[in-house]
VOGU-3710 file (C-alpha; in Angstrom, 3 decimals, decimal comma):
1> mnatwqshlg> 129,014/-84,010/-5,888  126,816/-84,047/-8,739  124,483/-86,877/-9,657  124,900/-86,866/-13,385  128,981/-86,869/-13,116  128,520/-89,242/-9,857  126,632/-91,696/-11,960  129,214/-91,520/-14,965  132,400/-92,449/-12,618  130,107/-94,855/-11,215
11> angaqfsdys> 129,811/-96,832/-14,485  132,923/-96,422/-14,570  133,868/-98,131/-11,822  134,383/-95,714/-8,623  133,079/-96,270/-5,286  131,167/-93,261/-3,123  131,738/-92,902/0,126  131,703/-88,975/2,301  134,741/-86,962/0,464  136,288/-89,556/-0,944
21> vkfndderqd> 136,490/-92,237/-4,010  138,030/-95,028/-4,913  138,530/-97,843/-8,380  139,846/-100,473/-6,691  138,825/-102,213/-3,272  141,981/-102,193/-2,058  142,968/-98,168/-1,452  146,538/-99,437/-1,761  146,275/-100,731/-5,411  144,735/-96,893/-6,414
31> valatqgtvv> 147,880/-95,197/-5,010  150,638/-97,705/-6,338  149,100/-96,316/-9,554  150,008/-93,258/-8,889  154,281/-94,424/-8,035  153,699/-96,501/-11,401  152,125/-94,358/-14,509  150,040/-91,885/-15,131  145,979/-91,502/-13,069  143,298/-88,969/-13,915
41> vplqhlgair> 141,121/-88,812/-10,030  138,363/-87,114/-8,928  138,766/-84,208/-6,368  135,729/-85,291/-4,405  137,191/-84,214/-1,116  137,519/-80,679/-2,715  134,782/-78,238/-2,623  134,877/-75,021/-4,640  133,806/-71,382/-4,200  133,630/-69,441/-6,987
51> gtgedaslll> 133,902/-65,371/-5,744  132,390/-62,715/-8,567  132,072/-58,938/-9,088  134,622/-55,949/-8,858  135,203/-56,009/-5,306  135,680/-59,922/-4,990  140,043/-58,676/-5,292  139,382/-56,748/-2,464  137,175/-58,957/-0,520  139,353/-62,025/-0,713
61> hnlfsndvkk> 142,998/-59,781/-0,087  141,619/-59,150/3,022  140,539/-62,200/4,417  143,829/-64,249/2,802  147,468/-64,857/4,097  148,621/-63,996/0,375  148,260/-61,279/-1,972  145,311/-61,963/-3,861  146,181/-58,299/-5,668  149,338/-59,275/-7,030
71> lgpneaqfts> 147,368/-62,939/-8,340  147,581/-62,350/-12,674  145,399/-63,686/-14,993  146,591/-66,506/-15,542  147,939/-68,185/-12,675  147,371/-69,611/-8,768  148,517/-69,408/-5,624  148,061/-70,552/-2,008  146,913/-69,032/0,566  145,233/-69,443/3,972
81> fnspkgrmla> 141,831/-68,294/5,647  142,593/-68,397/9,346  140,990/-67,377/12,551  141,826/-63,909/14,668  144,053/-66,071/16,955  145,940/-66,904/13,555  145,324/-70,433/13,463  143,686/-72,278/9,891  140,255/-72,751/9,234  141,163/-73,585/5,534
91> nillwreggd> 143,887/-73,926/3,334  143,043/-72,762/-0,441  144,584/-73,338/-3,733  143,101/-70,352/-5,428  143,229/-69,049/-9,093  141,597/-66,529/-12,214  139,163/-67,919/-14,003  137,702/-64,598/-16,040  137,243/-61,509/-13,983  136,182/-64,708/-10,967
101> yllalsadih> 137,788/-66,436/-8,286  137,764/-70,039/-8,023  138,627/-70,913/-4,471  139,400/-75,646/-4,127  139,206/-76,253/-0,609  138,679/-79,450/1,948  134,919/-80,578/0,598  133,994/-81,836/4,959  134,162/-77,954/5,762  132,824/-76,550/2,458
111> aamlkklsmy> 129,891/-74,944/3,406  130,901/-73,924/6,608  133,608/-71,670/4,764  131,109/-70,771/2,078  129,128/-69,380/5,116  131,243/-68,036/7,446  132,939/-66,378/4,141  130,183/-64,607/3,122  129,557/-62,603/6,071  132,391/-60,337/5,465
121> ilrskvrlmd> 130,317/-59,397/1,798  128,198/-56,629/3,685  127,942/-53,708/1,137  130,144/-55,703/-1,156  130,137/-55,725/-4,668  130,990/-59,567/-4,367  128,628/-63,220/-4,714  129,784/-65,511/-3,179  129,070/-69,430/-4,721  128,827/-73,187/-4,104
131> dstdsvligl> 130,368/-74,119/-7,574  130,704/-77,378/-6,774  126,836/-78,553/-8,324  128,187/-76,417/-11,779  131,581/-77,575/-12,122  133,790/-80,560/-10,968  137,493/-80,914/-10,369  139,870/-83,560/-12,084  143,352/-83,804/-11,147  145,941/-85,584/-13,588
141> agpqagavle> 148,991/-86,497/-12,360  152,468/-88,322/-13,262  154,386/-88,403/-16,607  152,504/-88,826/-19,184  150,030/-86,111/-17,856  150,746/-83,365/-20,895  150,319/-85,630/-23,238  146,800/-86,630/-21,903  145,845/-82,863/-22,234  146,801/-82,194/-25,212
151> aaglhipgap> 145,281/-85,670/-26,392  142,004/-84,330/-24,687  141,954/-81,107/-26,523  143,227/-79,065/-23,250  146,725/-76,770/-22,550  149,646/-76,969/-20,533  150,626/-74,062/-18,524  154,463/-73,414/-18,848  154,864/-72,794/-15,220  153,919/-74,234/-11,456
161> ratasglatv> 150,631/-72,000/-10,099  150,120/-70,783/-13,652  146,963/-71,734/-15,302  146,225/-72,132/-19,002  142,236/-71,520/-20,246  140,118/-73,165/-23,093  137,330/-75,942/-22,313  138,220/-75,978/-18,975  140,800/-74,241/-16,732  144,193/-76,408/-16,171
171> vrldgarfiv> 146,246/-75,647/-12,861  149,186/-76,708/-12,826  150,922/-77,681/-9,261  154,224/-78,906/-9,942  155,321/-80,705/-12,637  153,471/-83,334/-13,291  150,413/-82,724/-11,773  147,534/-80,354/-13,055  144,132/-80,219/-11,462  141,542/-79,125/-14,252
181> saplsealal> 138,647/-76,824/-13,718  135,683/-78,666/-15,961  132,133/-76,891/-16,492  129,935/-80,234/-16,091  128,589/-80,073/-19,644  132,638/-81,242/-20,644  133,847/-82,804/-17,183  132,145/-86,431/-18,711  133,700/-86,145/-22,355  136,944/-84,832/-20,897
191> wdkfvaagaa> 136,805/-87,624/-18,366  136,400/-90,193/-21,243  139,351/-89,021/-23,170  141,582/-88,456/-20,853  141,376/-92,535/-19,951  141,010/-93,091/-23,606  144,668/-92,156/-23,809  146,211/-93,430/-21,092  145,355/-91,986/-17,734  144,331/-94,948/-15,442
201> pagtaawrwl> 141,532/-94,066/-12,729  142,718/-93,688/-9,262  140,727/-92,657/-6,296  141,401/-90,177/-3,628  143,890/-91,916/-1,653  146,080/-91,831/-5,220  145,880/-88,051/-4,806  146,762/-87,283/-0,769  149,627/-89,537/-1,068  150,800/-87,392/-3,900
211> diseglptvt> 149,860/-84,330/-2,224  151,586/-85,793/0,672  154,175/-86,068/-0,804  155,334/-82,969/-2,269  154,612/-81,550/1,521  151,149/-80,090/0,536  149,063/-80,041/4,070  144,351/-79,956/3,884  143,308/-78,567/6,420  140,127/-80,995/7,771
221> lpiqeefvaq> 137,350/-80,889/10,126  139,599/-82,354/12,390  142,338/-80,390/12,885  140,528/-76,451/12,849  141,922/-73,973/14,298  145,122/-76,536/15,238  147,989/-74,279/14,002  149,315/-71,125/12,717  150,778/-70,947/8,581  153,851/-71,572/9,508
231> mlnfdliggv> 153,626/-74,637/11,023  151,802/-76,422/7,927  155,364/-74,974/5,836  152,637/-72,362/4,536  155,471/-69,826/3,724  157,695/-72,304/2,544  155,163/-73,123/-0,474  154,486/-69,419/-1,703  151,187/-69,112/0,302  151,453/-66,030/2,909
241> sfnkgcypgq> 153,190/-62,918/2,194  154,470/-60,365/4,919  154,265/-57,648/3,013  150,479/-57,152/2,436  147,670/-54,948/4,893  145,729/-57,307/7,605  143,516/-59,612/6,939  142,263/-62,338/10,084  145,121/-63,557/12,203  147,767/-61,536/10,281
251> eivarthylg> 149,013/-60,592/13,452  149,877/-63,323/14,827  151,129/-64,675/11,830  153,840/-61,640/11,703  154,770/-62,286/14,730  155,495/-66,281/14,754  157,440/-64,998/11,387  159,688/-61,752/12,389  160,708/-63,340/16,347  161,220/-66,743/14,729
261> klkkrmfrvh> 159,582/-68,298/18,280  158,109/-71,534/16,051  158,566/-74,133/17,717  156,703/-77,266/15,965  156,605/-77,894/12,106  155,262/-80,201/9,477  156,616/-83,050/8,799  156,910/-86,322/5,754  156,726/-89,826/7,922  156,049/-92,836/7,499
271> ietdvlptpg> 153,899/-95,347/9,808  154,343/-99,020/9,698  150,353/-100,390/11,119  147,750/-101,836/10,306  145,006/-99,327/11,465  144,434/-95,453/9,287  145,941/-92,703/11,491  143,313/-90,170/11,049  143,687/-85,928/11,804  144,064/-84,651/14,208
281> tdvyspefge> 145,540/-87,942/16,292  148,474/-87,308/18,634  152,094/-88,441/18,301  154,699/-88,721/20,849  158,079/-88,781/21,917  160,092/-88,922/25,516  161,273/-85,569/25,715  157,119/-84,742/26,296  155,845/-87,659/27,752  152,246/-88,396/28,153
291> qsagkvvlat> 151,936/-85,198/26,593  151,544/-84,380/22,402  154,312/-83,705/20,821  152,458/-83,268/17,607  149,250/-84,264/15,853  148,555/-86,273/12,181  147,498/-83,566/8,990  146,588/-85,365/6,938  147,068/-90,002/6,360  146,828/-92,651/3,069
301> paptsgydal> 147,931/-96,036/2,590  151,599/-95,984/1,046  151,673/-98,306/-1,485  153,033/-101,259/0,064  152,168/-101,305/3,048  151,467/-99,143/6,919  150,626/-95,070/5,758  152,323/-92,692/4,576  151,849/-89,144/6,554  152,159/-85,578/7,074
311> vvlqtssaes> 152,462/-84,528/10,730  152,909/-81,571/12,811  155,540/-82,250/15,562  157,452/-80,034/18,608  161,129/-79,727/15,956  162,913/-80,849/19,255  161,373/-84,075/18,384  161,530/-84,602/15,266  165,738/-83,855/15,349  165,423/-86,961/18,535
321> tdvhlgstag> 163,407/-89,282/15,641  161,556/-91,181/18,677  158,479/-90,571/18,085  155,873/-92,852/18,221  151,802/-92,490/16,949  148,853/-92,742/19,662  151,088/-93,444/22,952  154,039/-93,328/23,677  154,295/-96,939/22,966  153,035/-96,786/19,907
331> pgvrflplpy> 154,107/-97,816/15,939  156,782/-95,556/15,903  157,249/-93,188/13,138  159,857/-92,694/10,095  161,498/-89,531/8,788  160,680/-89,101/4,916  162,814/-86,610/3,086  160,439/-82,959/1,815  161,024/-82,157/-1,286  161,262/-78,387/0,225
341> alp> 163,914/-77,683/2,497  162,972/-76,526/6,536  164,867/-73,854/8,510
//
């Protein structure tokens, strides 16, 4: 994180640790803010990569699971970068800024993914750069998020996964949630305007809770290469094109789609426990005994108690609903609805 940006947030009450930030000693209070009104969140858990050059579209199209060639100048898309075995190395929110492409992905794998993606450039006329030092990502969510954007002089994209340009680029995730990609020269003033317009500063836990509520996963280091795209419901949220050409892992992803051999899906759950379930923690069900039936993808404090999470799980175990965290005798898992239908 840029030192100037961090200093500005710190002066406004932010507390930092690794790839997260909080504004309250108890992260549950940050999450509660997201359920009560409009929040503004520094997206420290995300890193940005900028792709520039006349071959940028072709390079990214040949590497990612979605159809980059069809990405319009005012559009964003979910996509993924996979291993040759079809296992997800990173999930990415991709959008255009002029002639450039911006990739937002988990900060803990950001540097490694920049290095790995750069290995594919060869003779292509492309540059991939760390954009995190020159710009910042800010999240806005809640019923007044649009009004807050307008009060700061920014435009509101008209539809989910649309973008609007101006002093900063605004990416609309869903009806009332936005990501603002702002150059550092504008970011400090924009943050102050967002707060002045009524957005309450909230931490990383609040944004993760909103992701979980929307059924949107984040591939972090502990779960790299664990899941094919469909296990993380990427086919259901528009993150996979089955009509484009080859990309790393495409054969496995396509075979899973056309043959229908998918035994695991991602589910939204609540776990009443006192300890945060970390990504990669195993979950168990009686039919699999001591063998893991799935893994935690993402978890964060729930607004009142326990933790809400996304877990990839054997669909047969989900149907029985008798699922436990950590061991067959661990805390029980309660299933919550997703905003989209599972097949």
